[in-house]
C-alpha positions as CSV (number, residue, x, y, z in Angstrom):
1,M,-0.1,0.5,0.2
2,C,1.4,3.0,-1.2
3,H,2.2,6.0,1.7
4,I,1.3,9.9,0.7
5,L,1.4,13.2,2.4
6,Y,-1.2,15.4,1.7
7,L,0.0,19.8,2.5
8,D,-2.5,21.9,1.5
9,D,-4.1,25.4,2.9
10,E,-7.8,24.2,2.2
11,R,-9.5,21.2,4.6
12,I,-11.9,20.9,2.0
13,I,-9.7,19.5,-0.8
14,L,-7.7,17.7,1.6
15,D,-10.7,16.1,2.9
16,L,-11.7,15.7,-0.8
17,G,-8.2,14.4,-2.2
18,R,-7.5,11.8,0.6
19,E,-11.5,10.3,0.3
20,Y,-10.2,9.7,-3.2
21,L,-6.8,8.5,-3.2
22,E,-7.7,5.8,-0.3
23,T,-11.2,4.6,-1.5
24,E,-9.8,4.7,-5.6
25,V,-6.1,3.7,-5.1
26,G,-6.0,2.0,-2.1
27,C,-3.3,4.4,-0.3
28,K,-3.3,5.4,2.5
29,V,-2.9,9.8,3.0
30,D,-2.0,11.6,5.4
31,T,-3.0,15.2,5.4
32,T,-2.2,18.4,7.5
33,T,-2.6,22.1,6.6
34,S,-0.1,23.0,8.3
35,P,4.4,23.4,6.9
36,D,5.6,22.5,10.1
37,E,3.0,19.6,10.7
38,A,3.7,18.1,7.0
39,I,8.3,18.6,8.1
40,A,7.8,16.6,10.8
41,L,5.5,13.8,9.3
42,F,7.8,14.0,6.4
43,T,10.7,13.4,9.2
44,Q,8.9,10.7,11.3
45,N,7.3,8.6,8.3
46,D,8.5,6.4,5.4
47,Y,5.6,8.5,2.3
48,D,6.0,6.9,-0.5
49,C,5.1,10.6,-3.0
50,I,3.9,14.2,-1.4
51,I,1.4,16.8,-2.6
52,S,1.2,19.8,-2.5
53,D,-0.3,23.1,-2.4
54,Y,1.7,25.7,-4.5
55,M,0.8,29.0,-2.6
56,M,-0.6,28.6,0.5
57,P,0.1,31.4,3.0
58,D,2.2,30.6,5.6
59,L,5.5,28.3,3.8
60,S,4.8,28.0,0.0
61,G,5.2,24.5,-1.8
62,V,8.8,25.4,-3.3
63,E,9.9,26.0,-0.6
64,F,8.5,22.6,1.5
65,L,10.3,21.2,-1.9
66,K,13.7,22.7,-1.4
67,I,13.0,21.4,3.2
68,V,11.8,17.9,0.7
69,R,14.9,17.2,-1.5
70,E,17.3,18.1,1.2
71,K,16.5,15.2,2.9
72,N,15.7,12.8,0.3
73,S,15.6,13.7,-3.9
74,K,14.1,11.1,-4.5
75,I,10.7,11.2,-3.2
76,P,8.1,11.8,-5.6
77,F,6.4,15.1,-5.4
78,V,3.7,16.1,-7.2
79,F,2.5,20.0,-7.5
80,F,-1.4,20.2,-7.3
81,T,-2.5,24.0,-7.6
82,G,-5.1,26.3,-8.4
83,K,-2.2,28.2,-10.0
84,A,-1.8,27.5,-13.2
85,E,0.5,29.3,-14.7
86,L,3.3,28.2,-17.3
87,N,5.7,29.5,-16.1
88,V,5.4,28.2,-12.6
89,A,4.8,25.1,-13.7
90,I,8.0,25.6,-15.3
91,D,9.6,26.4,-11.9
92,A,7.8,23.8,-9.9
93,V,10.0,21.2,-12.3
94,N,13.7,23.0,-12.6
95,L,13.1,23.0,-9.1
96,G,13.2,20.0,-8.5
97,A,9.3,19.0,-8.9
98,D,7.7,15.4,-10.5
99,F,4.5,16.0,-11.7
100,F,2.6,19.5,-11.2
101,L,-1.2,19.3,-11.4
102,Q,-5.0,22.4,-12.3
103,K,-7.1,21.6,-9.7
104,D,-10.4,21.8,-11.4
C-alpha cells in the first residue's frame, strides 16, 4: 500500500483528495494544512509520494519542496494547485517537482 503525505491550506481540498486516494486508489494518506506539521510528518514517516499546494500563506510549496529535496532527493513530489501559469509549472519542475497538476 502506498503512503502519501498531502499538504494544502484548504481543508476541503485535503478531505476530498484523501477520500479519493484512499477509496479509489487504495493509498494511505496523511493530510495537514500546516507546513510545520508536514515537515514533522515527513521526517517521522516513510512516504512513497508527497502532494503539495503551490501557494500557501505560511510556507510556499516551493520552500517545502526545497526542504524535502534536502532530506530525500528521490521521493516523488507533485504540486496540485490552482496556480496554472506555465512559468509557475516550469519553475516547479526546475526546482525538482516531478509533476504539476492544476486543480479543477
